C-alpha positions as semicolon CSV with decimal commas, in nm:
position;residue;x (nm);y (nm);z (nm)
1;X;20,648;13,729;34,841
2;X;20,703;14,063;35,007
3;X;20,587;14,395;34,868
4;X;20,947;14,487;34,786
5;X;20,988;14,177;34,567
6;X;20,660;14,261;34,394
7;X;20,787;14,608;34,302
8;X;21,132;14,480;34,195
9;X;20,970;14,232;33,958
10;X;20,746;14,513;33,829
11;X;21,046;14,739;33,767
12;X;21,225;14,457;33,584
13;X;20,921;14,382;33,370
14;X;20,873;14,751;33,290
15;X;21,241;14,782;33,199
16;X;21,210;14,493;32,953
17;X;20,894;14,644;32,804
18;X;21,072;14,979;32,766
19;X;21,363;14,811;32,588
20;X;21,126;14,626;32,353
21;X;20,931;14,943;32,275
22;X;21,259;15,120;32,193
23;X;21,337;14,891;31,899
24;X;21,289;15,070;31,565
25;X;21,078;14,793;31,407
26;X;20,838;14,803;31,700
27;X;20,830;15,184;31,709
28;X;20,721;15,191;31,344
29;X;20,454;14,920;31,378
30;X;20,107;15,056;31,288
31;X;19,958;14,948;31,622
32;X;20,224;15,133;31,823
33;X;20,260;15,461;31,628
34;X;20,110;15,749;31,825
35;X;20,099;15,560;32,157
36;X;20,399;15,669;32,364
37;X;20,518;15,470;32,666
38;X;20,540;15,765;32,906
39;X;20,600;15,787;33,282
40;X;20,237;15,741;33,376
41;X;20,221;15,415;33,185
42;X;20,553;15,302;33,333
43;X;20,433;15,361;33,689
44;X;20,106;15,178;33,623
45;X;20,302;14,892;33,466
46;X;20,515;14,861;33,782
47;X;20,206;14,858;34,002
48;X;19,993;14,617;33,799
49;X;20,267;14,415;33,627
50;X;20,089;14,075;33,649
51;X;19,798;14,212;33,447
52;X;20,035;14,383;33,202
53;X;20,229;14,057;33,160
54;X;19,908;13,865;33,094
55;X;19,794;14,115;32,831
56;X;20,138;14,118;32,667
57;X;20,153;13,737;32,647
58;X;19,797;13,713;32,515
59;X;19,859;13,956;32,230
60;X;20,202;13,806;32,159
61;X;20,052;13,458;32,121
62;X;19,763;13,590;31,910
63;X;20,007;13,765;31,676
64;X;20,210;13,446;31,634
65;X;19,892;13,251;31,558
66;X;19,783;13,510;31,302
67;X;20,126;13,523;31,139
68;X;20,210;13,155;31,115
69;X;19,888;12,957;31,136
70;X;19,639;13,176;30,953
71;X;19,771;13,253;30,607
């Protein structure tokens, strides 16, 4: 994988994260209120997207487990 592919995947991942964080339900979630997704975070997300993806998937799976398995 070339460095250009790495950055294109990072831009795509950051774009998807930006779209998800623009949804009203997610904007009003207590864990997201007061934590803007600004340009500094976007640039870091493009650079270290594999780590960001891992963290996103981990918390996504944990939230599903808490919601559906632990009642």
